[in-house]
N, C-alpha and C positions, 0 to 999 in steps of 0.2 A: 504494499499499499504506500503510494507516494507521500501521503500525508504523514504517515509515521516516520518514514525515512527523513522527511524534512524536519519534523519535530525532534528526532533524536539528534540530528546534526546541530540544530539550534541549541538544544539542551547541553550538548557537549561544549558549545562555545559560549554558554551563558547568555544566549541571545533571546530576547522576548519574542514569543510567537505573535502572530496577528490575532485579533479577536476572532476572525473567521476560523482560523486553525483551532483555537481553543473551543469554540462552539462545535466544530466538527468532531472533536474528541467526544464531547458529550452526546453527539448524535450517532455515534457508531453503533452497529448492531451487536446483539449478543454473540452472533457467529464470529465477530472480529474481536471479541473481548480478550482472549488470551494473547492475540497479537498486540493489542494496546498495552496490556500489562507487561509483556516482554519488552516492548519499545520503551516505555517509561522506566522499566527496571534497569535498562542500560544506563539511563541518565542517573538514576539513584546510585548505581554501583560505581559510576565514574567519580562521584563526589563523596560517597560515604561507604564504599565497599559493601561488606555484609554485616556491618555493625548495626546493632539496635540499641538505642539509648532508652533506659527505663526511668520513668518519672513517677513520683508518688504524691498523691494528693492528701493534704491534712486540712479538713474543713474546721477552721478556727471558731466560726460562729455560724450556726445553721438556722435558716428560716427567718421569718419576720422582717423581710426586706421591704422598704417603702417604695421601691420602684415597681413598675407594672409590665416588665418584660414578659410577653406572652408565652414564651417558650420555657419559663423558669418555674420549677416547683417551689421555689422559695419566695416568689413574687407577692406583692400586695394582693390580698384576696385569694391566694391559692388555697384550694381545699385538698391538696395532695397530702397524704398521710405520712409526712416525712419526720425525721428527727428534728426537734427544735431545741436549741440551747444557746446560751450566751457565750462570751469569750472563753476559750480554754486557757487555763493557766499556762505560762511558758513551760513549766516542767512537764505538764501533761502533753502539750503539743510536741515537745522534744521527744518524749517517750513514744508517741505515735509515729513521729518521723523515723525514729531509730528502727522501728519494725519494718518500714519500707526500705530503708538502707540495708538492713540485714537480709532482705529479700532480693537485693540486687540493684535497688534504685540509685541512680547517680545524681538525680535532682529531686529535691523536695519542693512541692508547690503549696505555699500557705495561702489559703483562700478564706475570705470572710464576706458574708452577705452584707448588702447595704449600698447606699448611693456612693459613698466614698468615706475614707477614714478621717476622723478628727485628729488633731495633734496628739491627743491622749492615746488614741488607737495606734498611731504610728509609734509612739513610745512603747506600747504593749507589744506590738509586733517586732520592734527592734530588739526587745529583750528575748523574745522567742527565737529570732534569728541567731542571736549571740549564743543562746543555750544549745541550739542545734549544732552550730559550728564548733562549739567547745568539745562536744562528745562524738562528732562524726567527721573525722578528718577527710578533707577532699570533697565533701558533698557540696553540690550547688544548691542555692536557695532562691526560689522565685516567689515573689509576692504578687497576690491578686486581690486587691482591696477595693476596687471600684475607681471612680473618678478621682484624680489627684489634684490637690491644690498646689500652688507655687511653693517650692522648697521641700515638699514631702518626699519626692523622688530622691533628692540629694540626701535627706536624712536616712532613708532606707539603705541607700548605697553605703553611707558611712557606717551603718550598723553591720554591714557584711552581706547585704543582698546582692546576688549576682544578676538577677533578671526581674522584669516586671511584666505581667500578663494583663492585657486588656484587649479583648476580641472586638473586631468590627461587626462580626456576626452575619450581617447581610449587606446588600447594596445600599448606597446612599438614597437611591430612588424609592426603595421600599421600607426604609428604616422606620418611618413614621407609622407603618402598618403593624409593627410588632411592639413598639415602645412609644409612650407619650411623655414620660417623665424626664427624659433627657434626649439629646440629639446625637446624630451620627458624628457631627463636628466635635461634640464633647469627647467622644471616644477617640477620634483622631488626635485631639489635643493631648490626651493622657498618654497615648503611645509616644507622641513626640516629646513630652516632658520626660518620660522614662529614658528615651534614647539620648536626650540632651544631658541627662544627669550621669551618663556613663553606664547605665544599666543595659543589659542585653534585652532588647525589645522582643516580646512574644505577643503575637496577635494573629487571630485566625477567624474561622467562620463556623456557622451552624448550617448544615444542609438538611433539606426536608421539611422546611416550614411553609411550603406552598409556593416557593419562589420559581421563577422561570430560569431557563438556561442562561439567558442574558444577565439576569441578576447574579447568578453564580460567577459568570465571567467578570462582571463589573466588580464584585467584591475581591476576587482573587487578583485582578489587575491593580486594584486600589492597594491591596496588601503588597504587591510587588513594588509599587511606588513608595510606600512607607518603609520598605526594606527592613522588616524585622528579621532577627536571626532564626526565629522558630515560628512556624505556622501550624497551630493545632487545627485539625479538621474534625469537627464534631458532627454527628448525625443525630438529628433531633430524637430525644426520647419523649414520646408523647404521654406525659404523665396525666393520669386521670385527675381531674380537679383543676386543670389549667386550660386556658383558651384553645390551645393547639392539641388537645387530647385526641382529636379525630384525624390528625394529619399523619396517617400511615401511608405515605406515598413513595417510599424508598424500597428498591429491591437490592439484593447483594450486588447484582451486576451494575446497577446505577451508581451505587456507592463506590465501586471500583473505578468506574469511569470518572467520577468526580475526583478521586484521589490522583488518578493519572493526569487529569487536566491541571491540577495544582502542581504536581511535580514538573510538568512541562513549562508551566509559567514561572515557577520558583525552583529552578533546577538545583541550585547549590545551597538551599535553605533547609534547615531541619524541619521536615514535614512530620507532624506528629499525629498518629492515629489515636483519636481521643474519645470522648464520650459517645455512646451509642453503637460502638463497633460490634459488641456481642449481640445486640438487638437486631441490627440491620445486615451486617455481614455474615453473621452466624458461621456456618461451616466454611465459608470462603475467607475467613480472617487470615489464614496463612498467605493467601495471594496478595493481601494488602501489604505484607512486609516487603514485597518487591517494589512497592511505591513509596511507602513511608519508612523513615529510618529511626522512628521514635514512637514509643507507646506509653500509656499509663498502665502501671502495674496495680493490680488489686481493684479496690472499690473507687467509686466516684464521689461527688459531693453528697448526693442524696439517694443514689441507687447503688446496688451491688454490682461489682464486675466479675469477670471470670476469676477463678481461683488463681492465686499468684503462681503456684507451681504449674498450673496448666499453661499459663503465659510463657513460663520458661521452657516448658516442654515443646510448646508450639514454635518458639523461636529456634530451638535446636533441631527439631524435626524438619523445619523448612530450610535448614542449611545456613542459618544466620548465627551470629554470636552476640552476646551481651557486651555492650561497650563498657570498658573499665574506667575507673576514676582517673587513671593515668593516661587515658586516650583523649585527645581533643576532638570534640564533636564536629565542629565546622571545618570546611576546607581552609587551607593556609591563607588564601587571598582574602577571605572574610575576616579571619582572626587578626590579620595585619592592618586592618582599618576599613574593612567593609567594601562592598562592591555597589556602586551606584546603579540604579535601574538603567537598562539600556533598551534599545529597539523601538519599534513603532507599533502603536496600538491601532491598527487599521479598522475597517468597517464593521459590519455586524451581519448576522445571518439568523435564520429561523431554524430551530432544531425540531426533530421529530418528538412528539410527546411521549413520555415514558409510561409504561403500564403501571397502574396502582397495585399495591400489594395489600393483603389482608392485615387487619389489626392483630398484633401479636402481644397483647397485654400480659400474656403468661411469661414473657421474657423480661418483664420489668419488675425487678425485686427491690423494694425500698431498703435502704441501708439500715441495719439494726445492730451493727457491730463497729468496733474501732473507735475513733474519736468521738467523745461525747457519751460513751456508754461504758459499761463494765466488761464488755466482751472483747476478746482478742481480735485484733485487726486482721484483714485479709492481705497477707503479704508472703 
């Protein structure tokens, strides 16, 4: 297929595909799926070999968020039966993080619900970062606390944070359809604040919220322009009790095409297979490792993930290896100062609608273990 040859050549040169080419990836047929995965896999291996970086989530504060993000089980007005608790003490958060590190995680992601942190919250998280770093040599810490005010990113960096996550989630054109309590521009501003403070920027998307192919390409091209070091690709978990509970419109094949498109557009960036992989990729998860070079180990913020040992077995069985703390995730040219986005974002195209899949609520398990409970974590 000429399209795939062109995309591989561009990916190996770190050249931006056109919008038409990105849309064409999403429009490929199931018959061509393995060819698409193999092509994007060549680009992934060029920049990341067969390494898989493991990340571990610690939910510092769960539920009761004042924002109205339609996709979120912690949103204002959510009726999802999730765990709800206030801030974990630094020592409890450090203990939860240690379980993930022991399971093989190289990065710990500290997440708290809410619009954004107060200065007191930043102090609390700074203490948690310091506690984790004291007891886990070489571990990376990423904070995800919402919208940042001036100076807060610098304070987190001074406390030892390595990265900051704030996802764009969807295209600017449709952002108002999923959230009304803040704007797309607010999110861009926070990613830029993190980057300016010297933190490794982490920003990604959520697929499966009813968006079009054009919306997906828009947000991935916007991410390329922002130039984060890591791009988490989430697949919507349609929690009962949230406005998007009926949005079961992803198939495993569709999810793989989305990951491939992200890899072609962001060839030398850490593409992270994030929330919803177990729900939507299901038995095709191992194929996604040929596209993404990073995954979350264990559970997510409010839902349970695949057993930690099952993740490790999947990585080994698929012929990949867990990235060690002594290995650098990003290619040398990014570590040495980053790579500015390049290429031309040409026209647009219409894609073939994807088939809808049945609701699989049986695959969504609310988290009842780990942080905020007395039960052992999944790691």
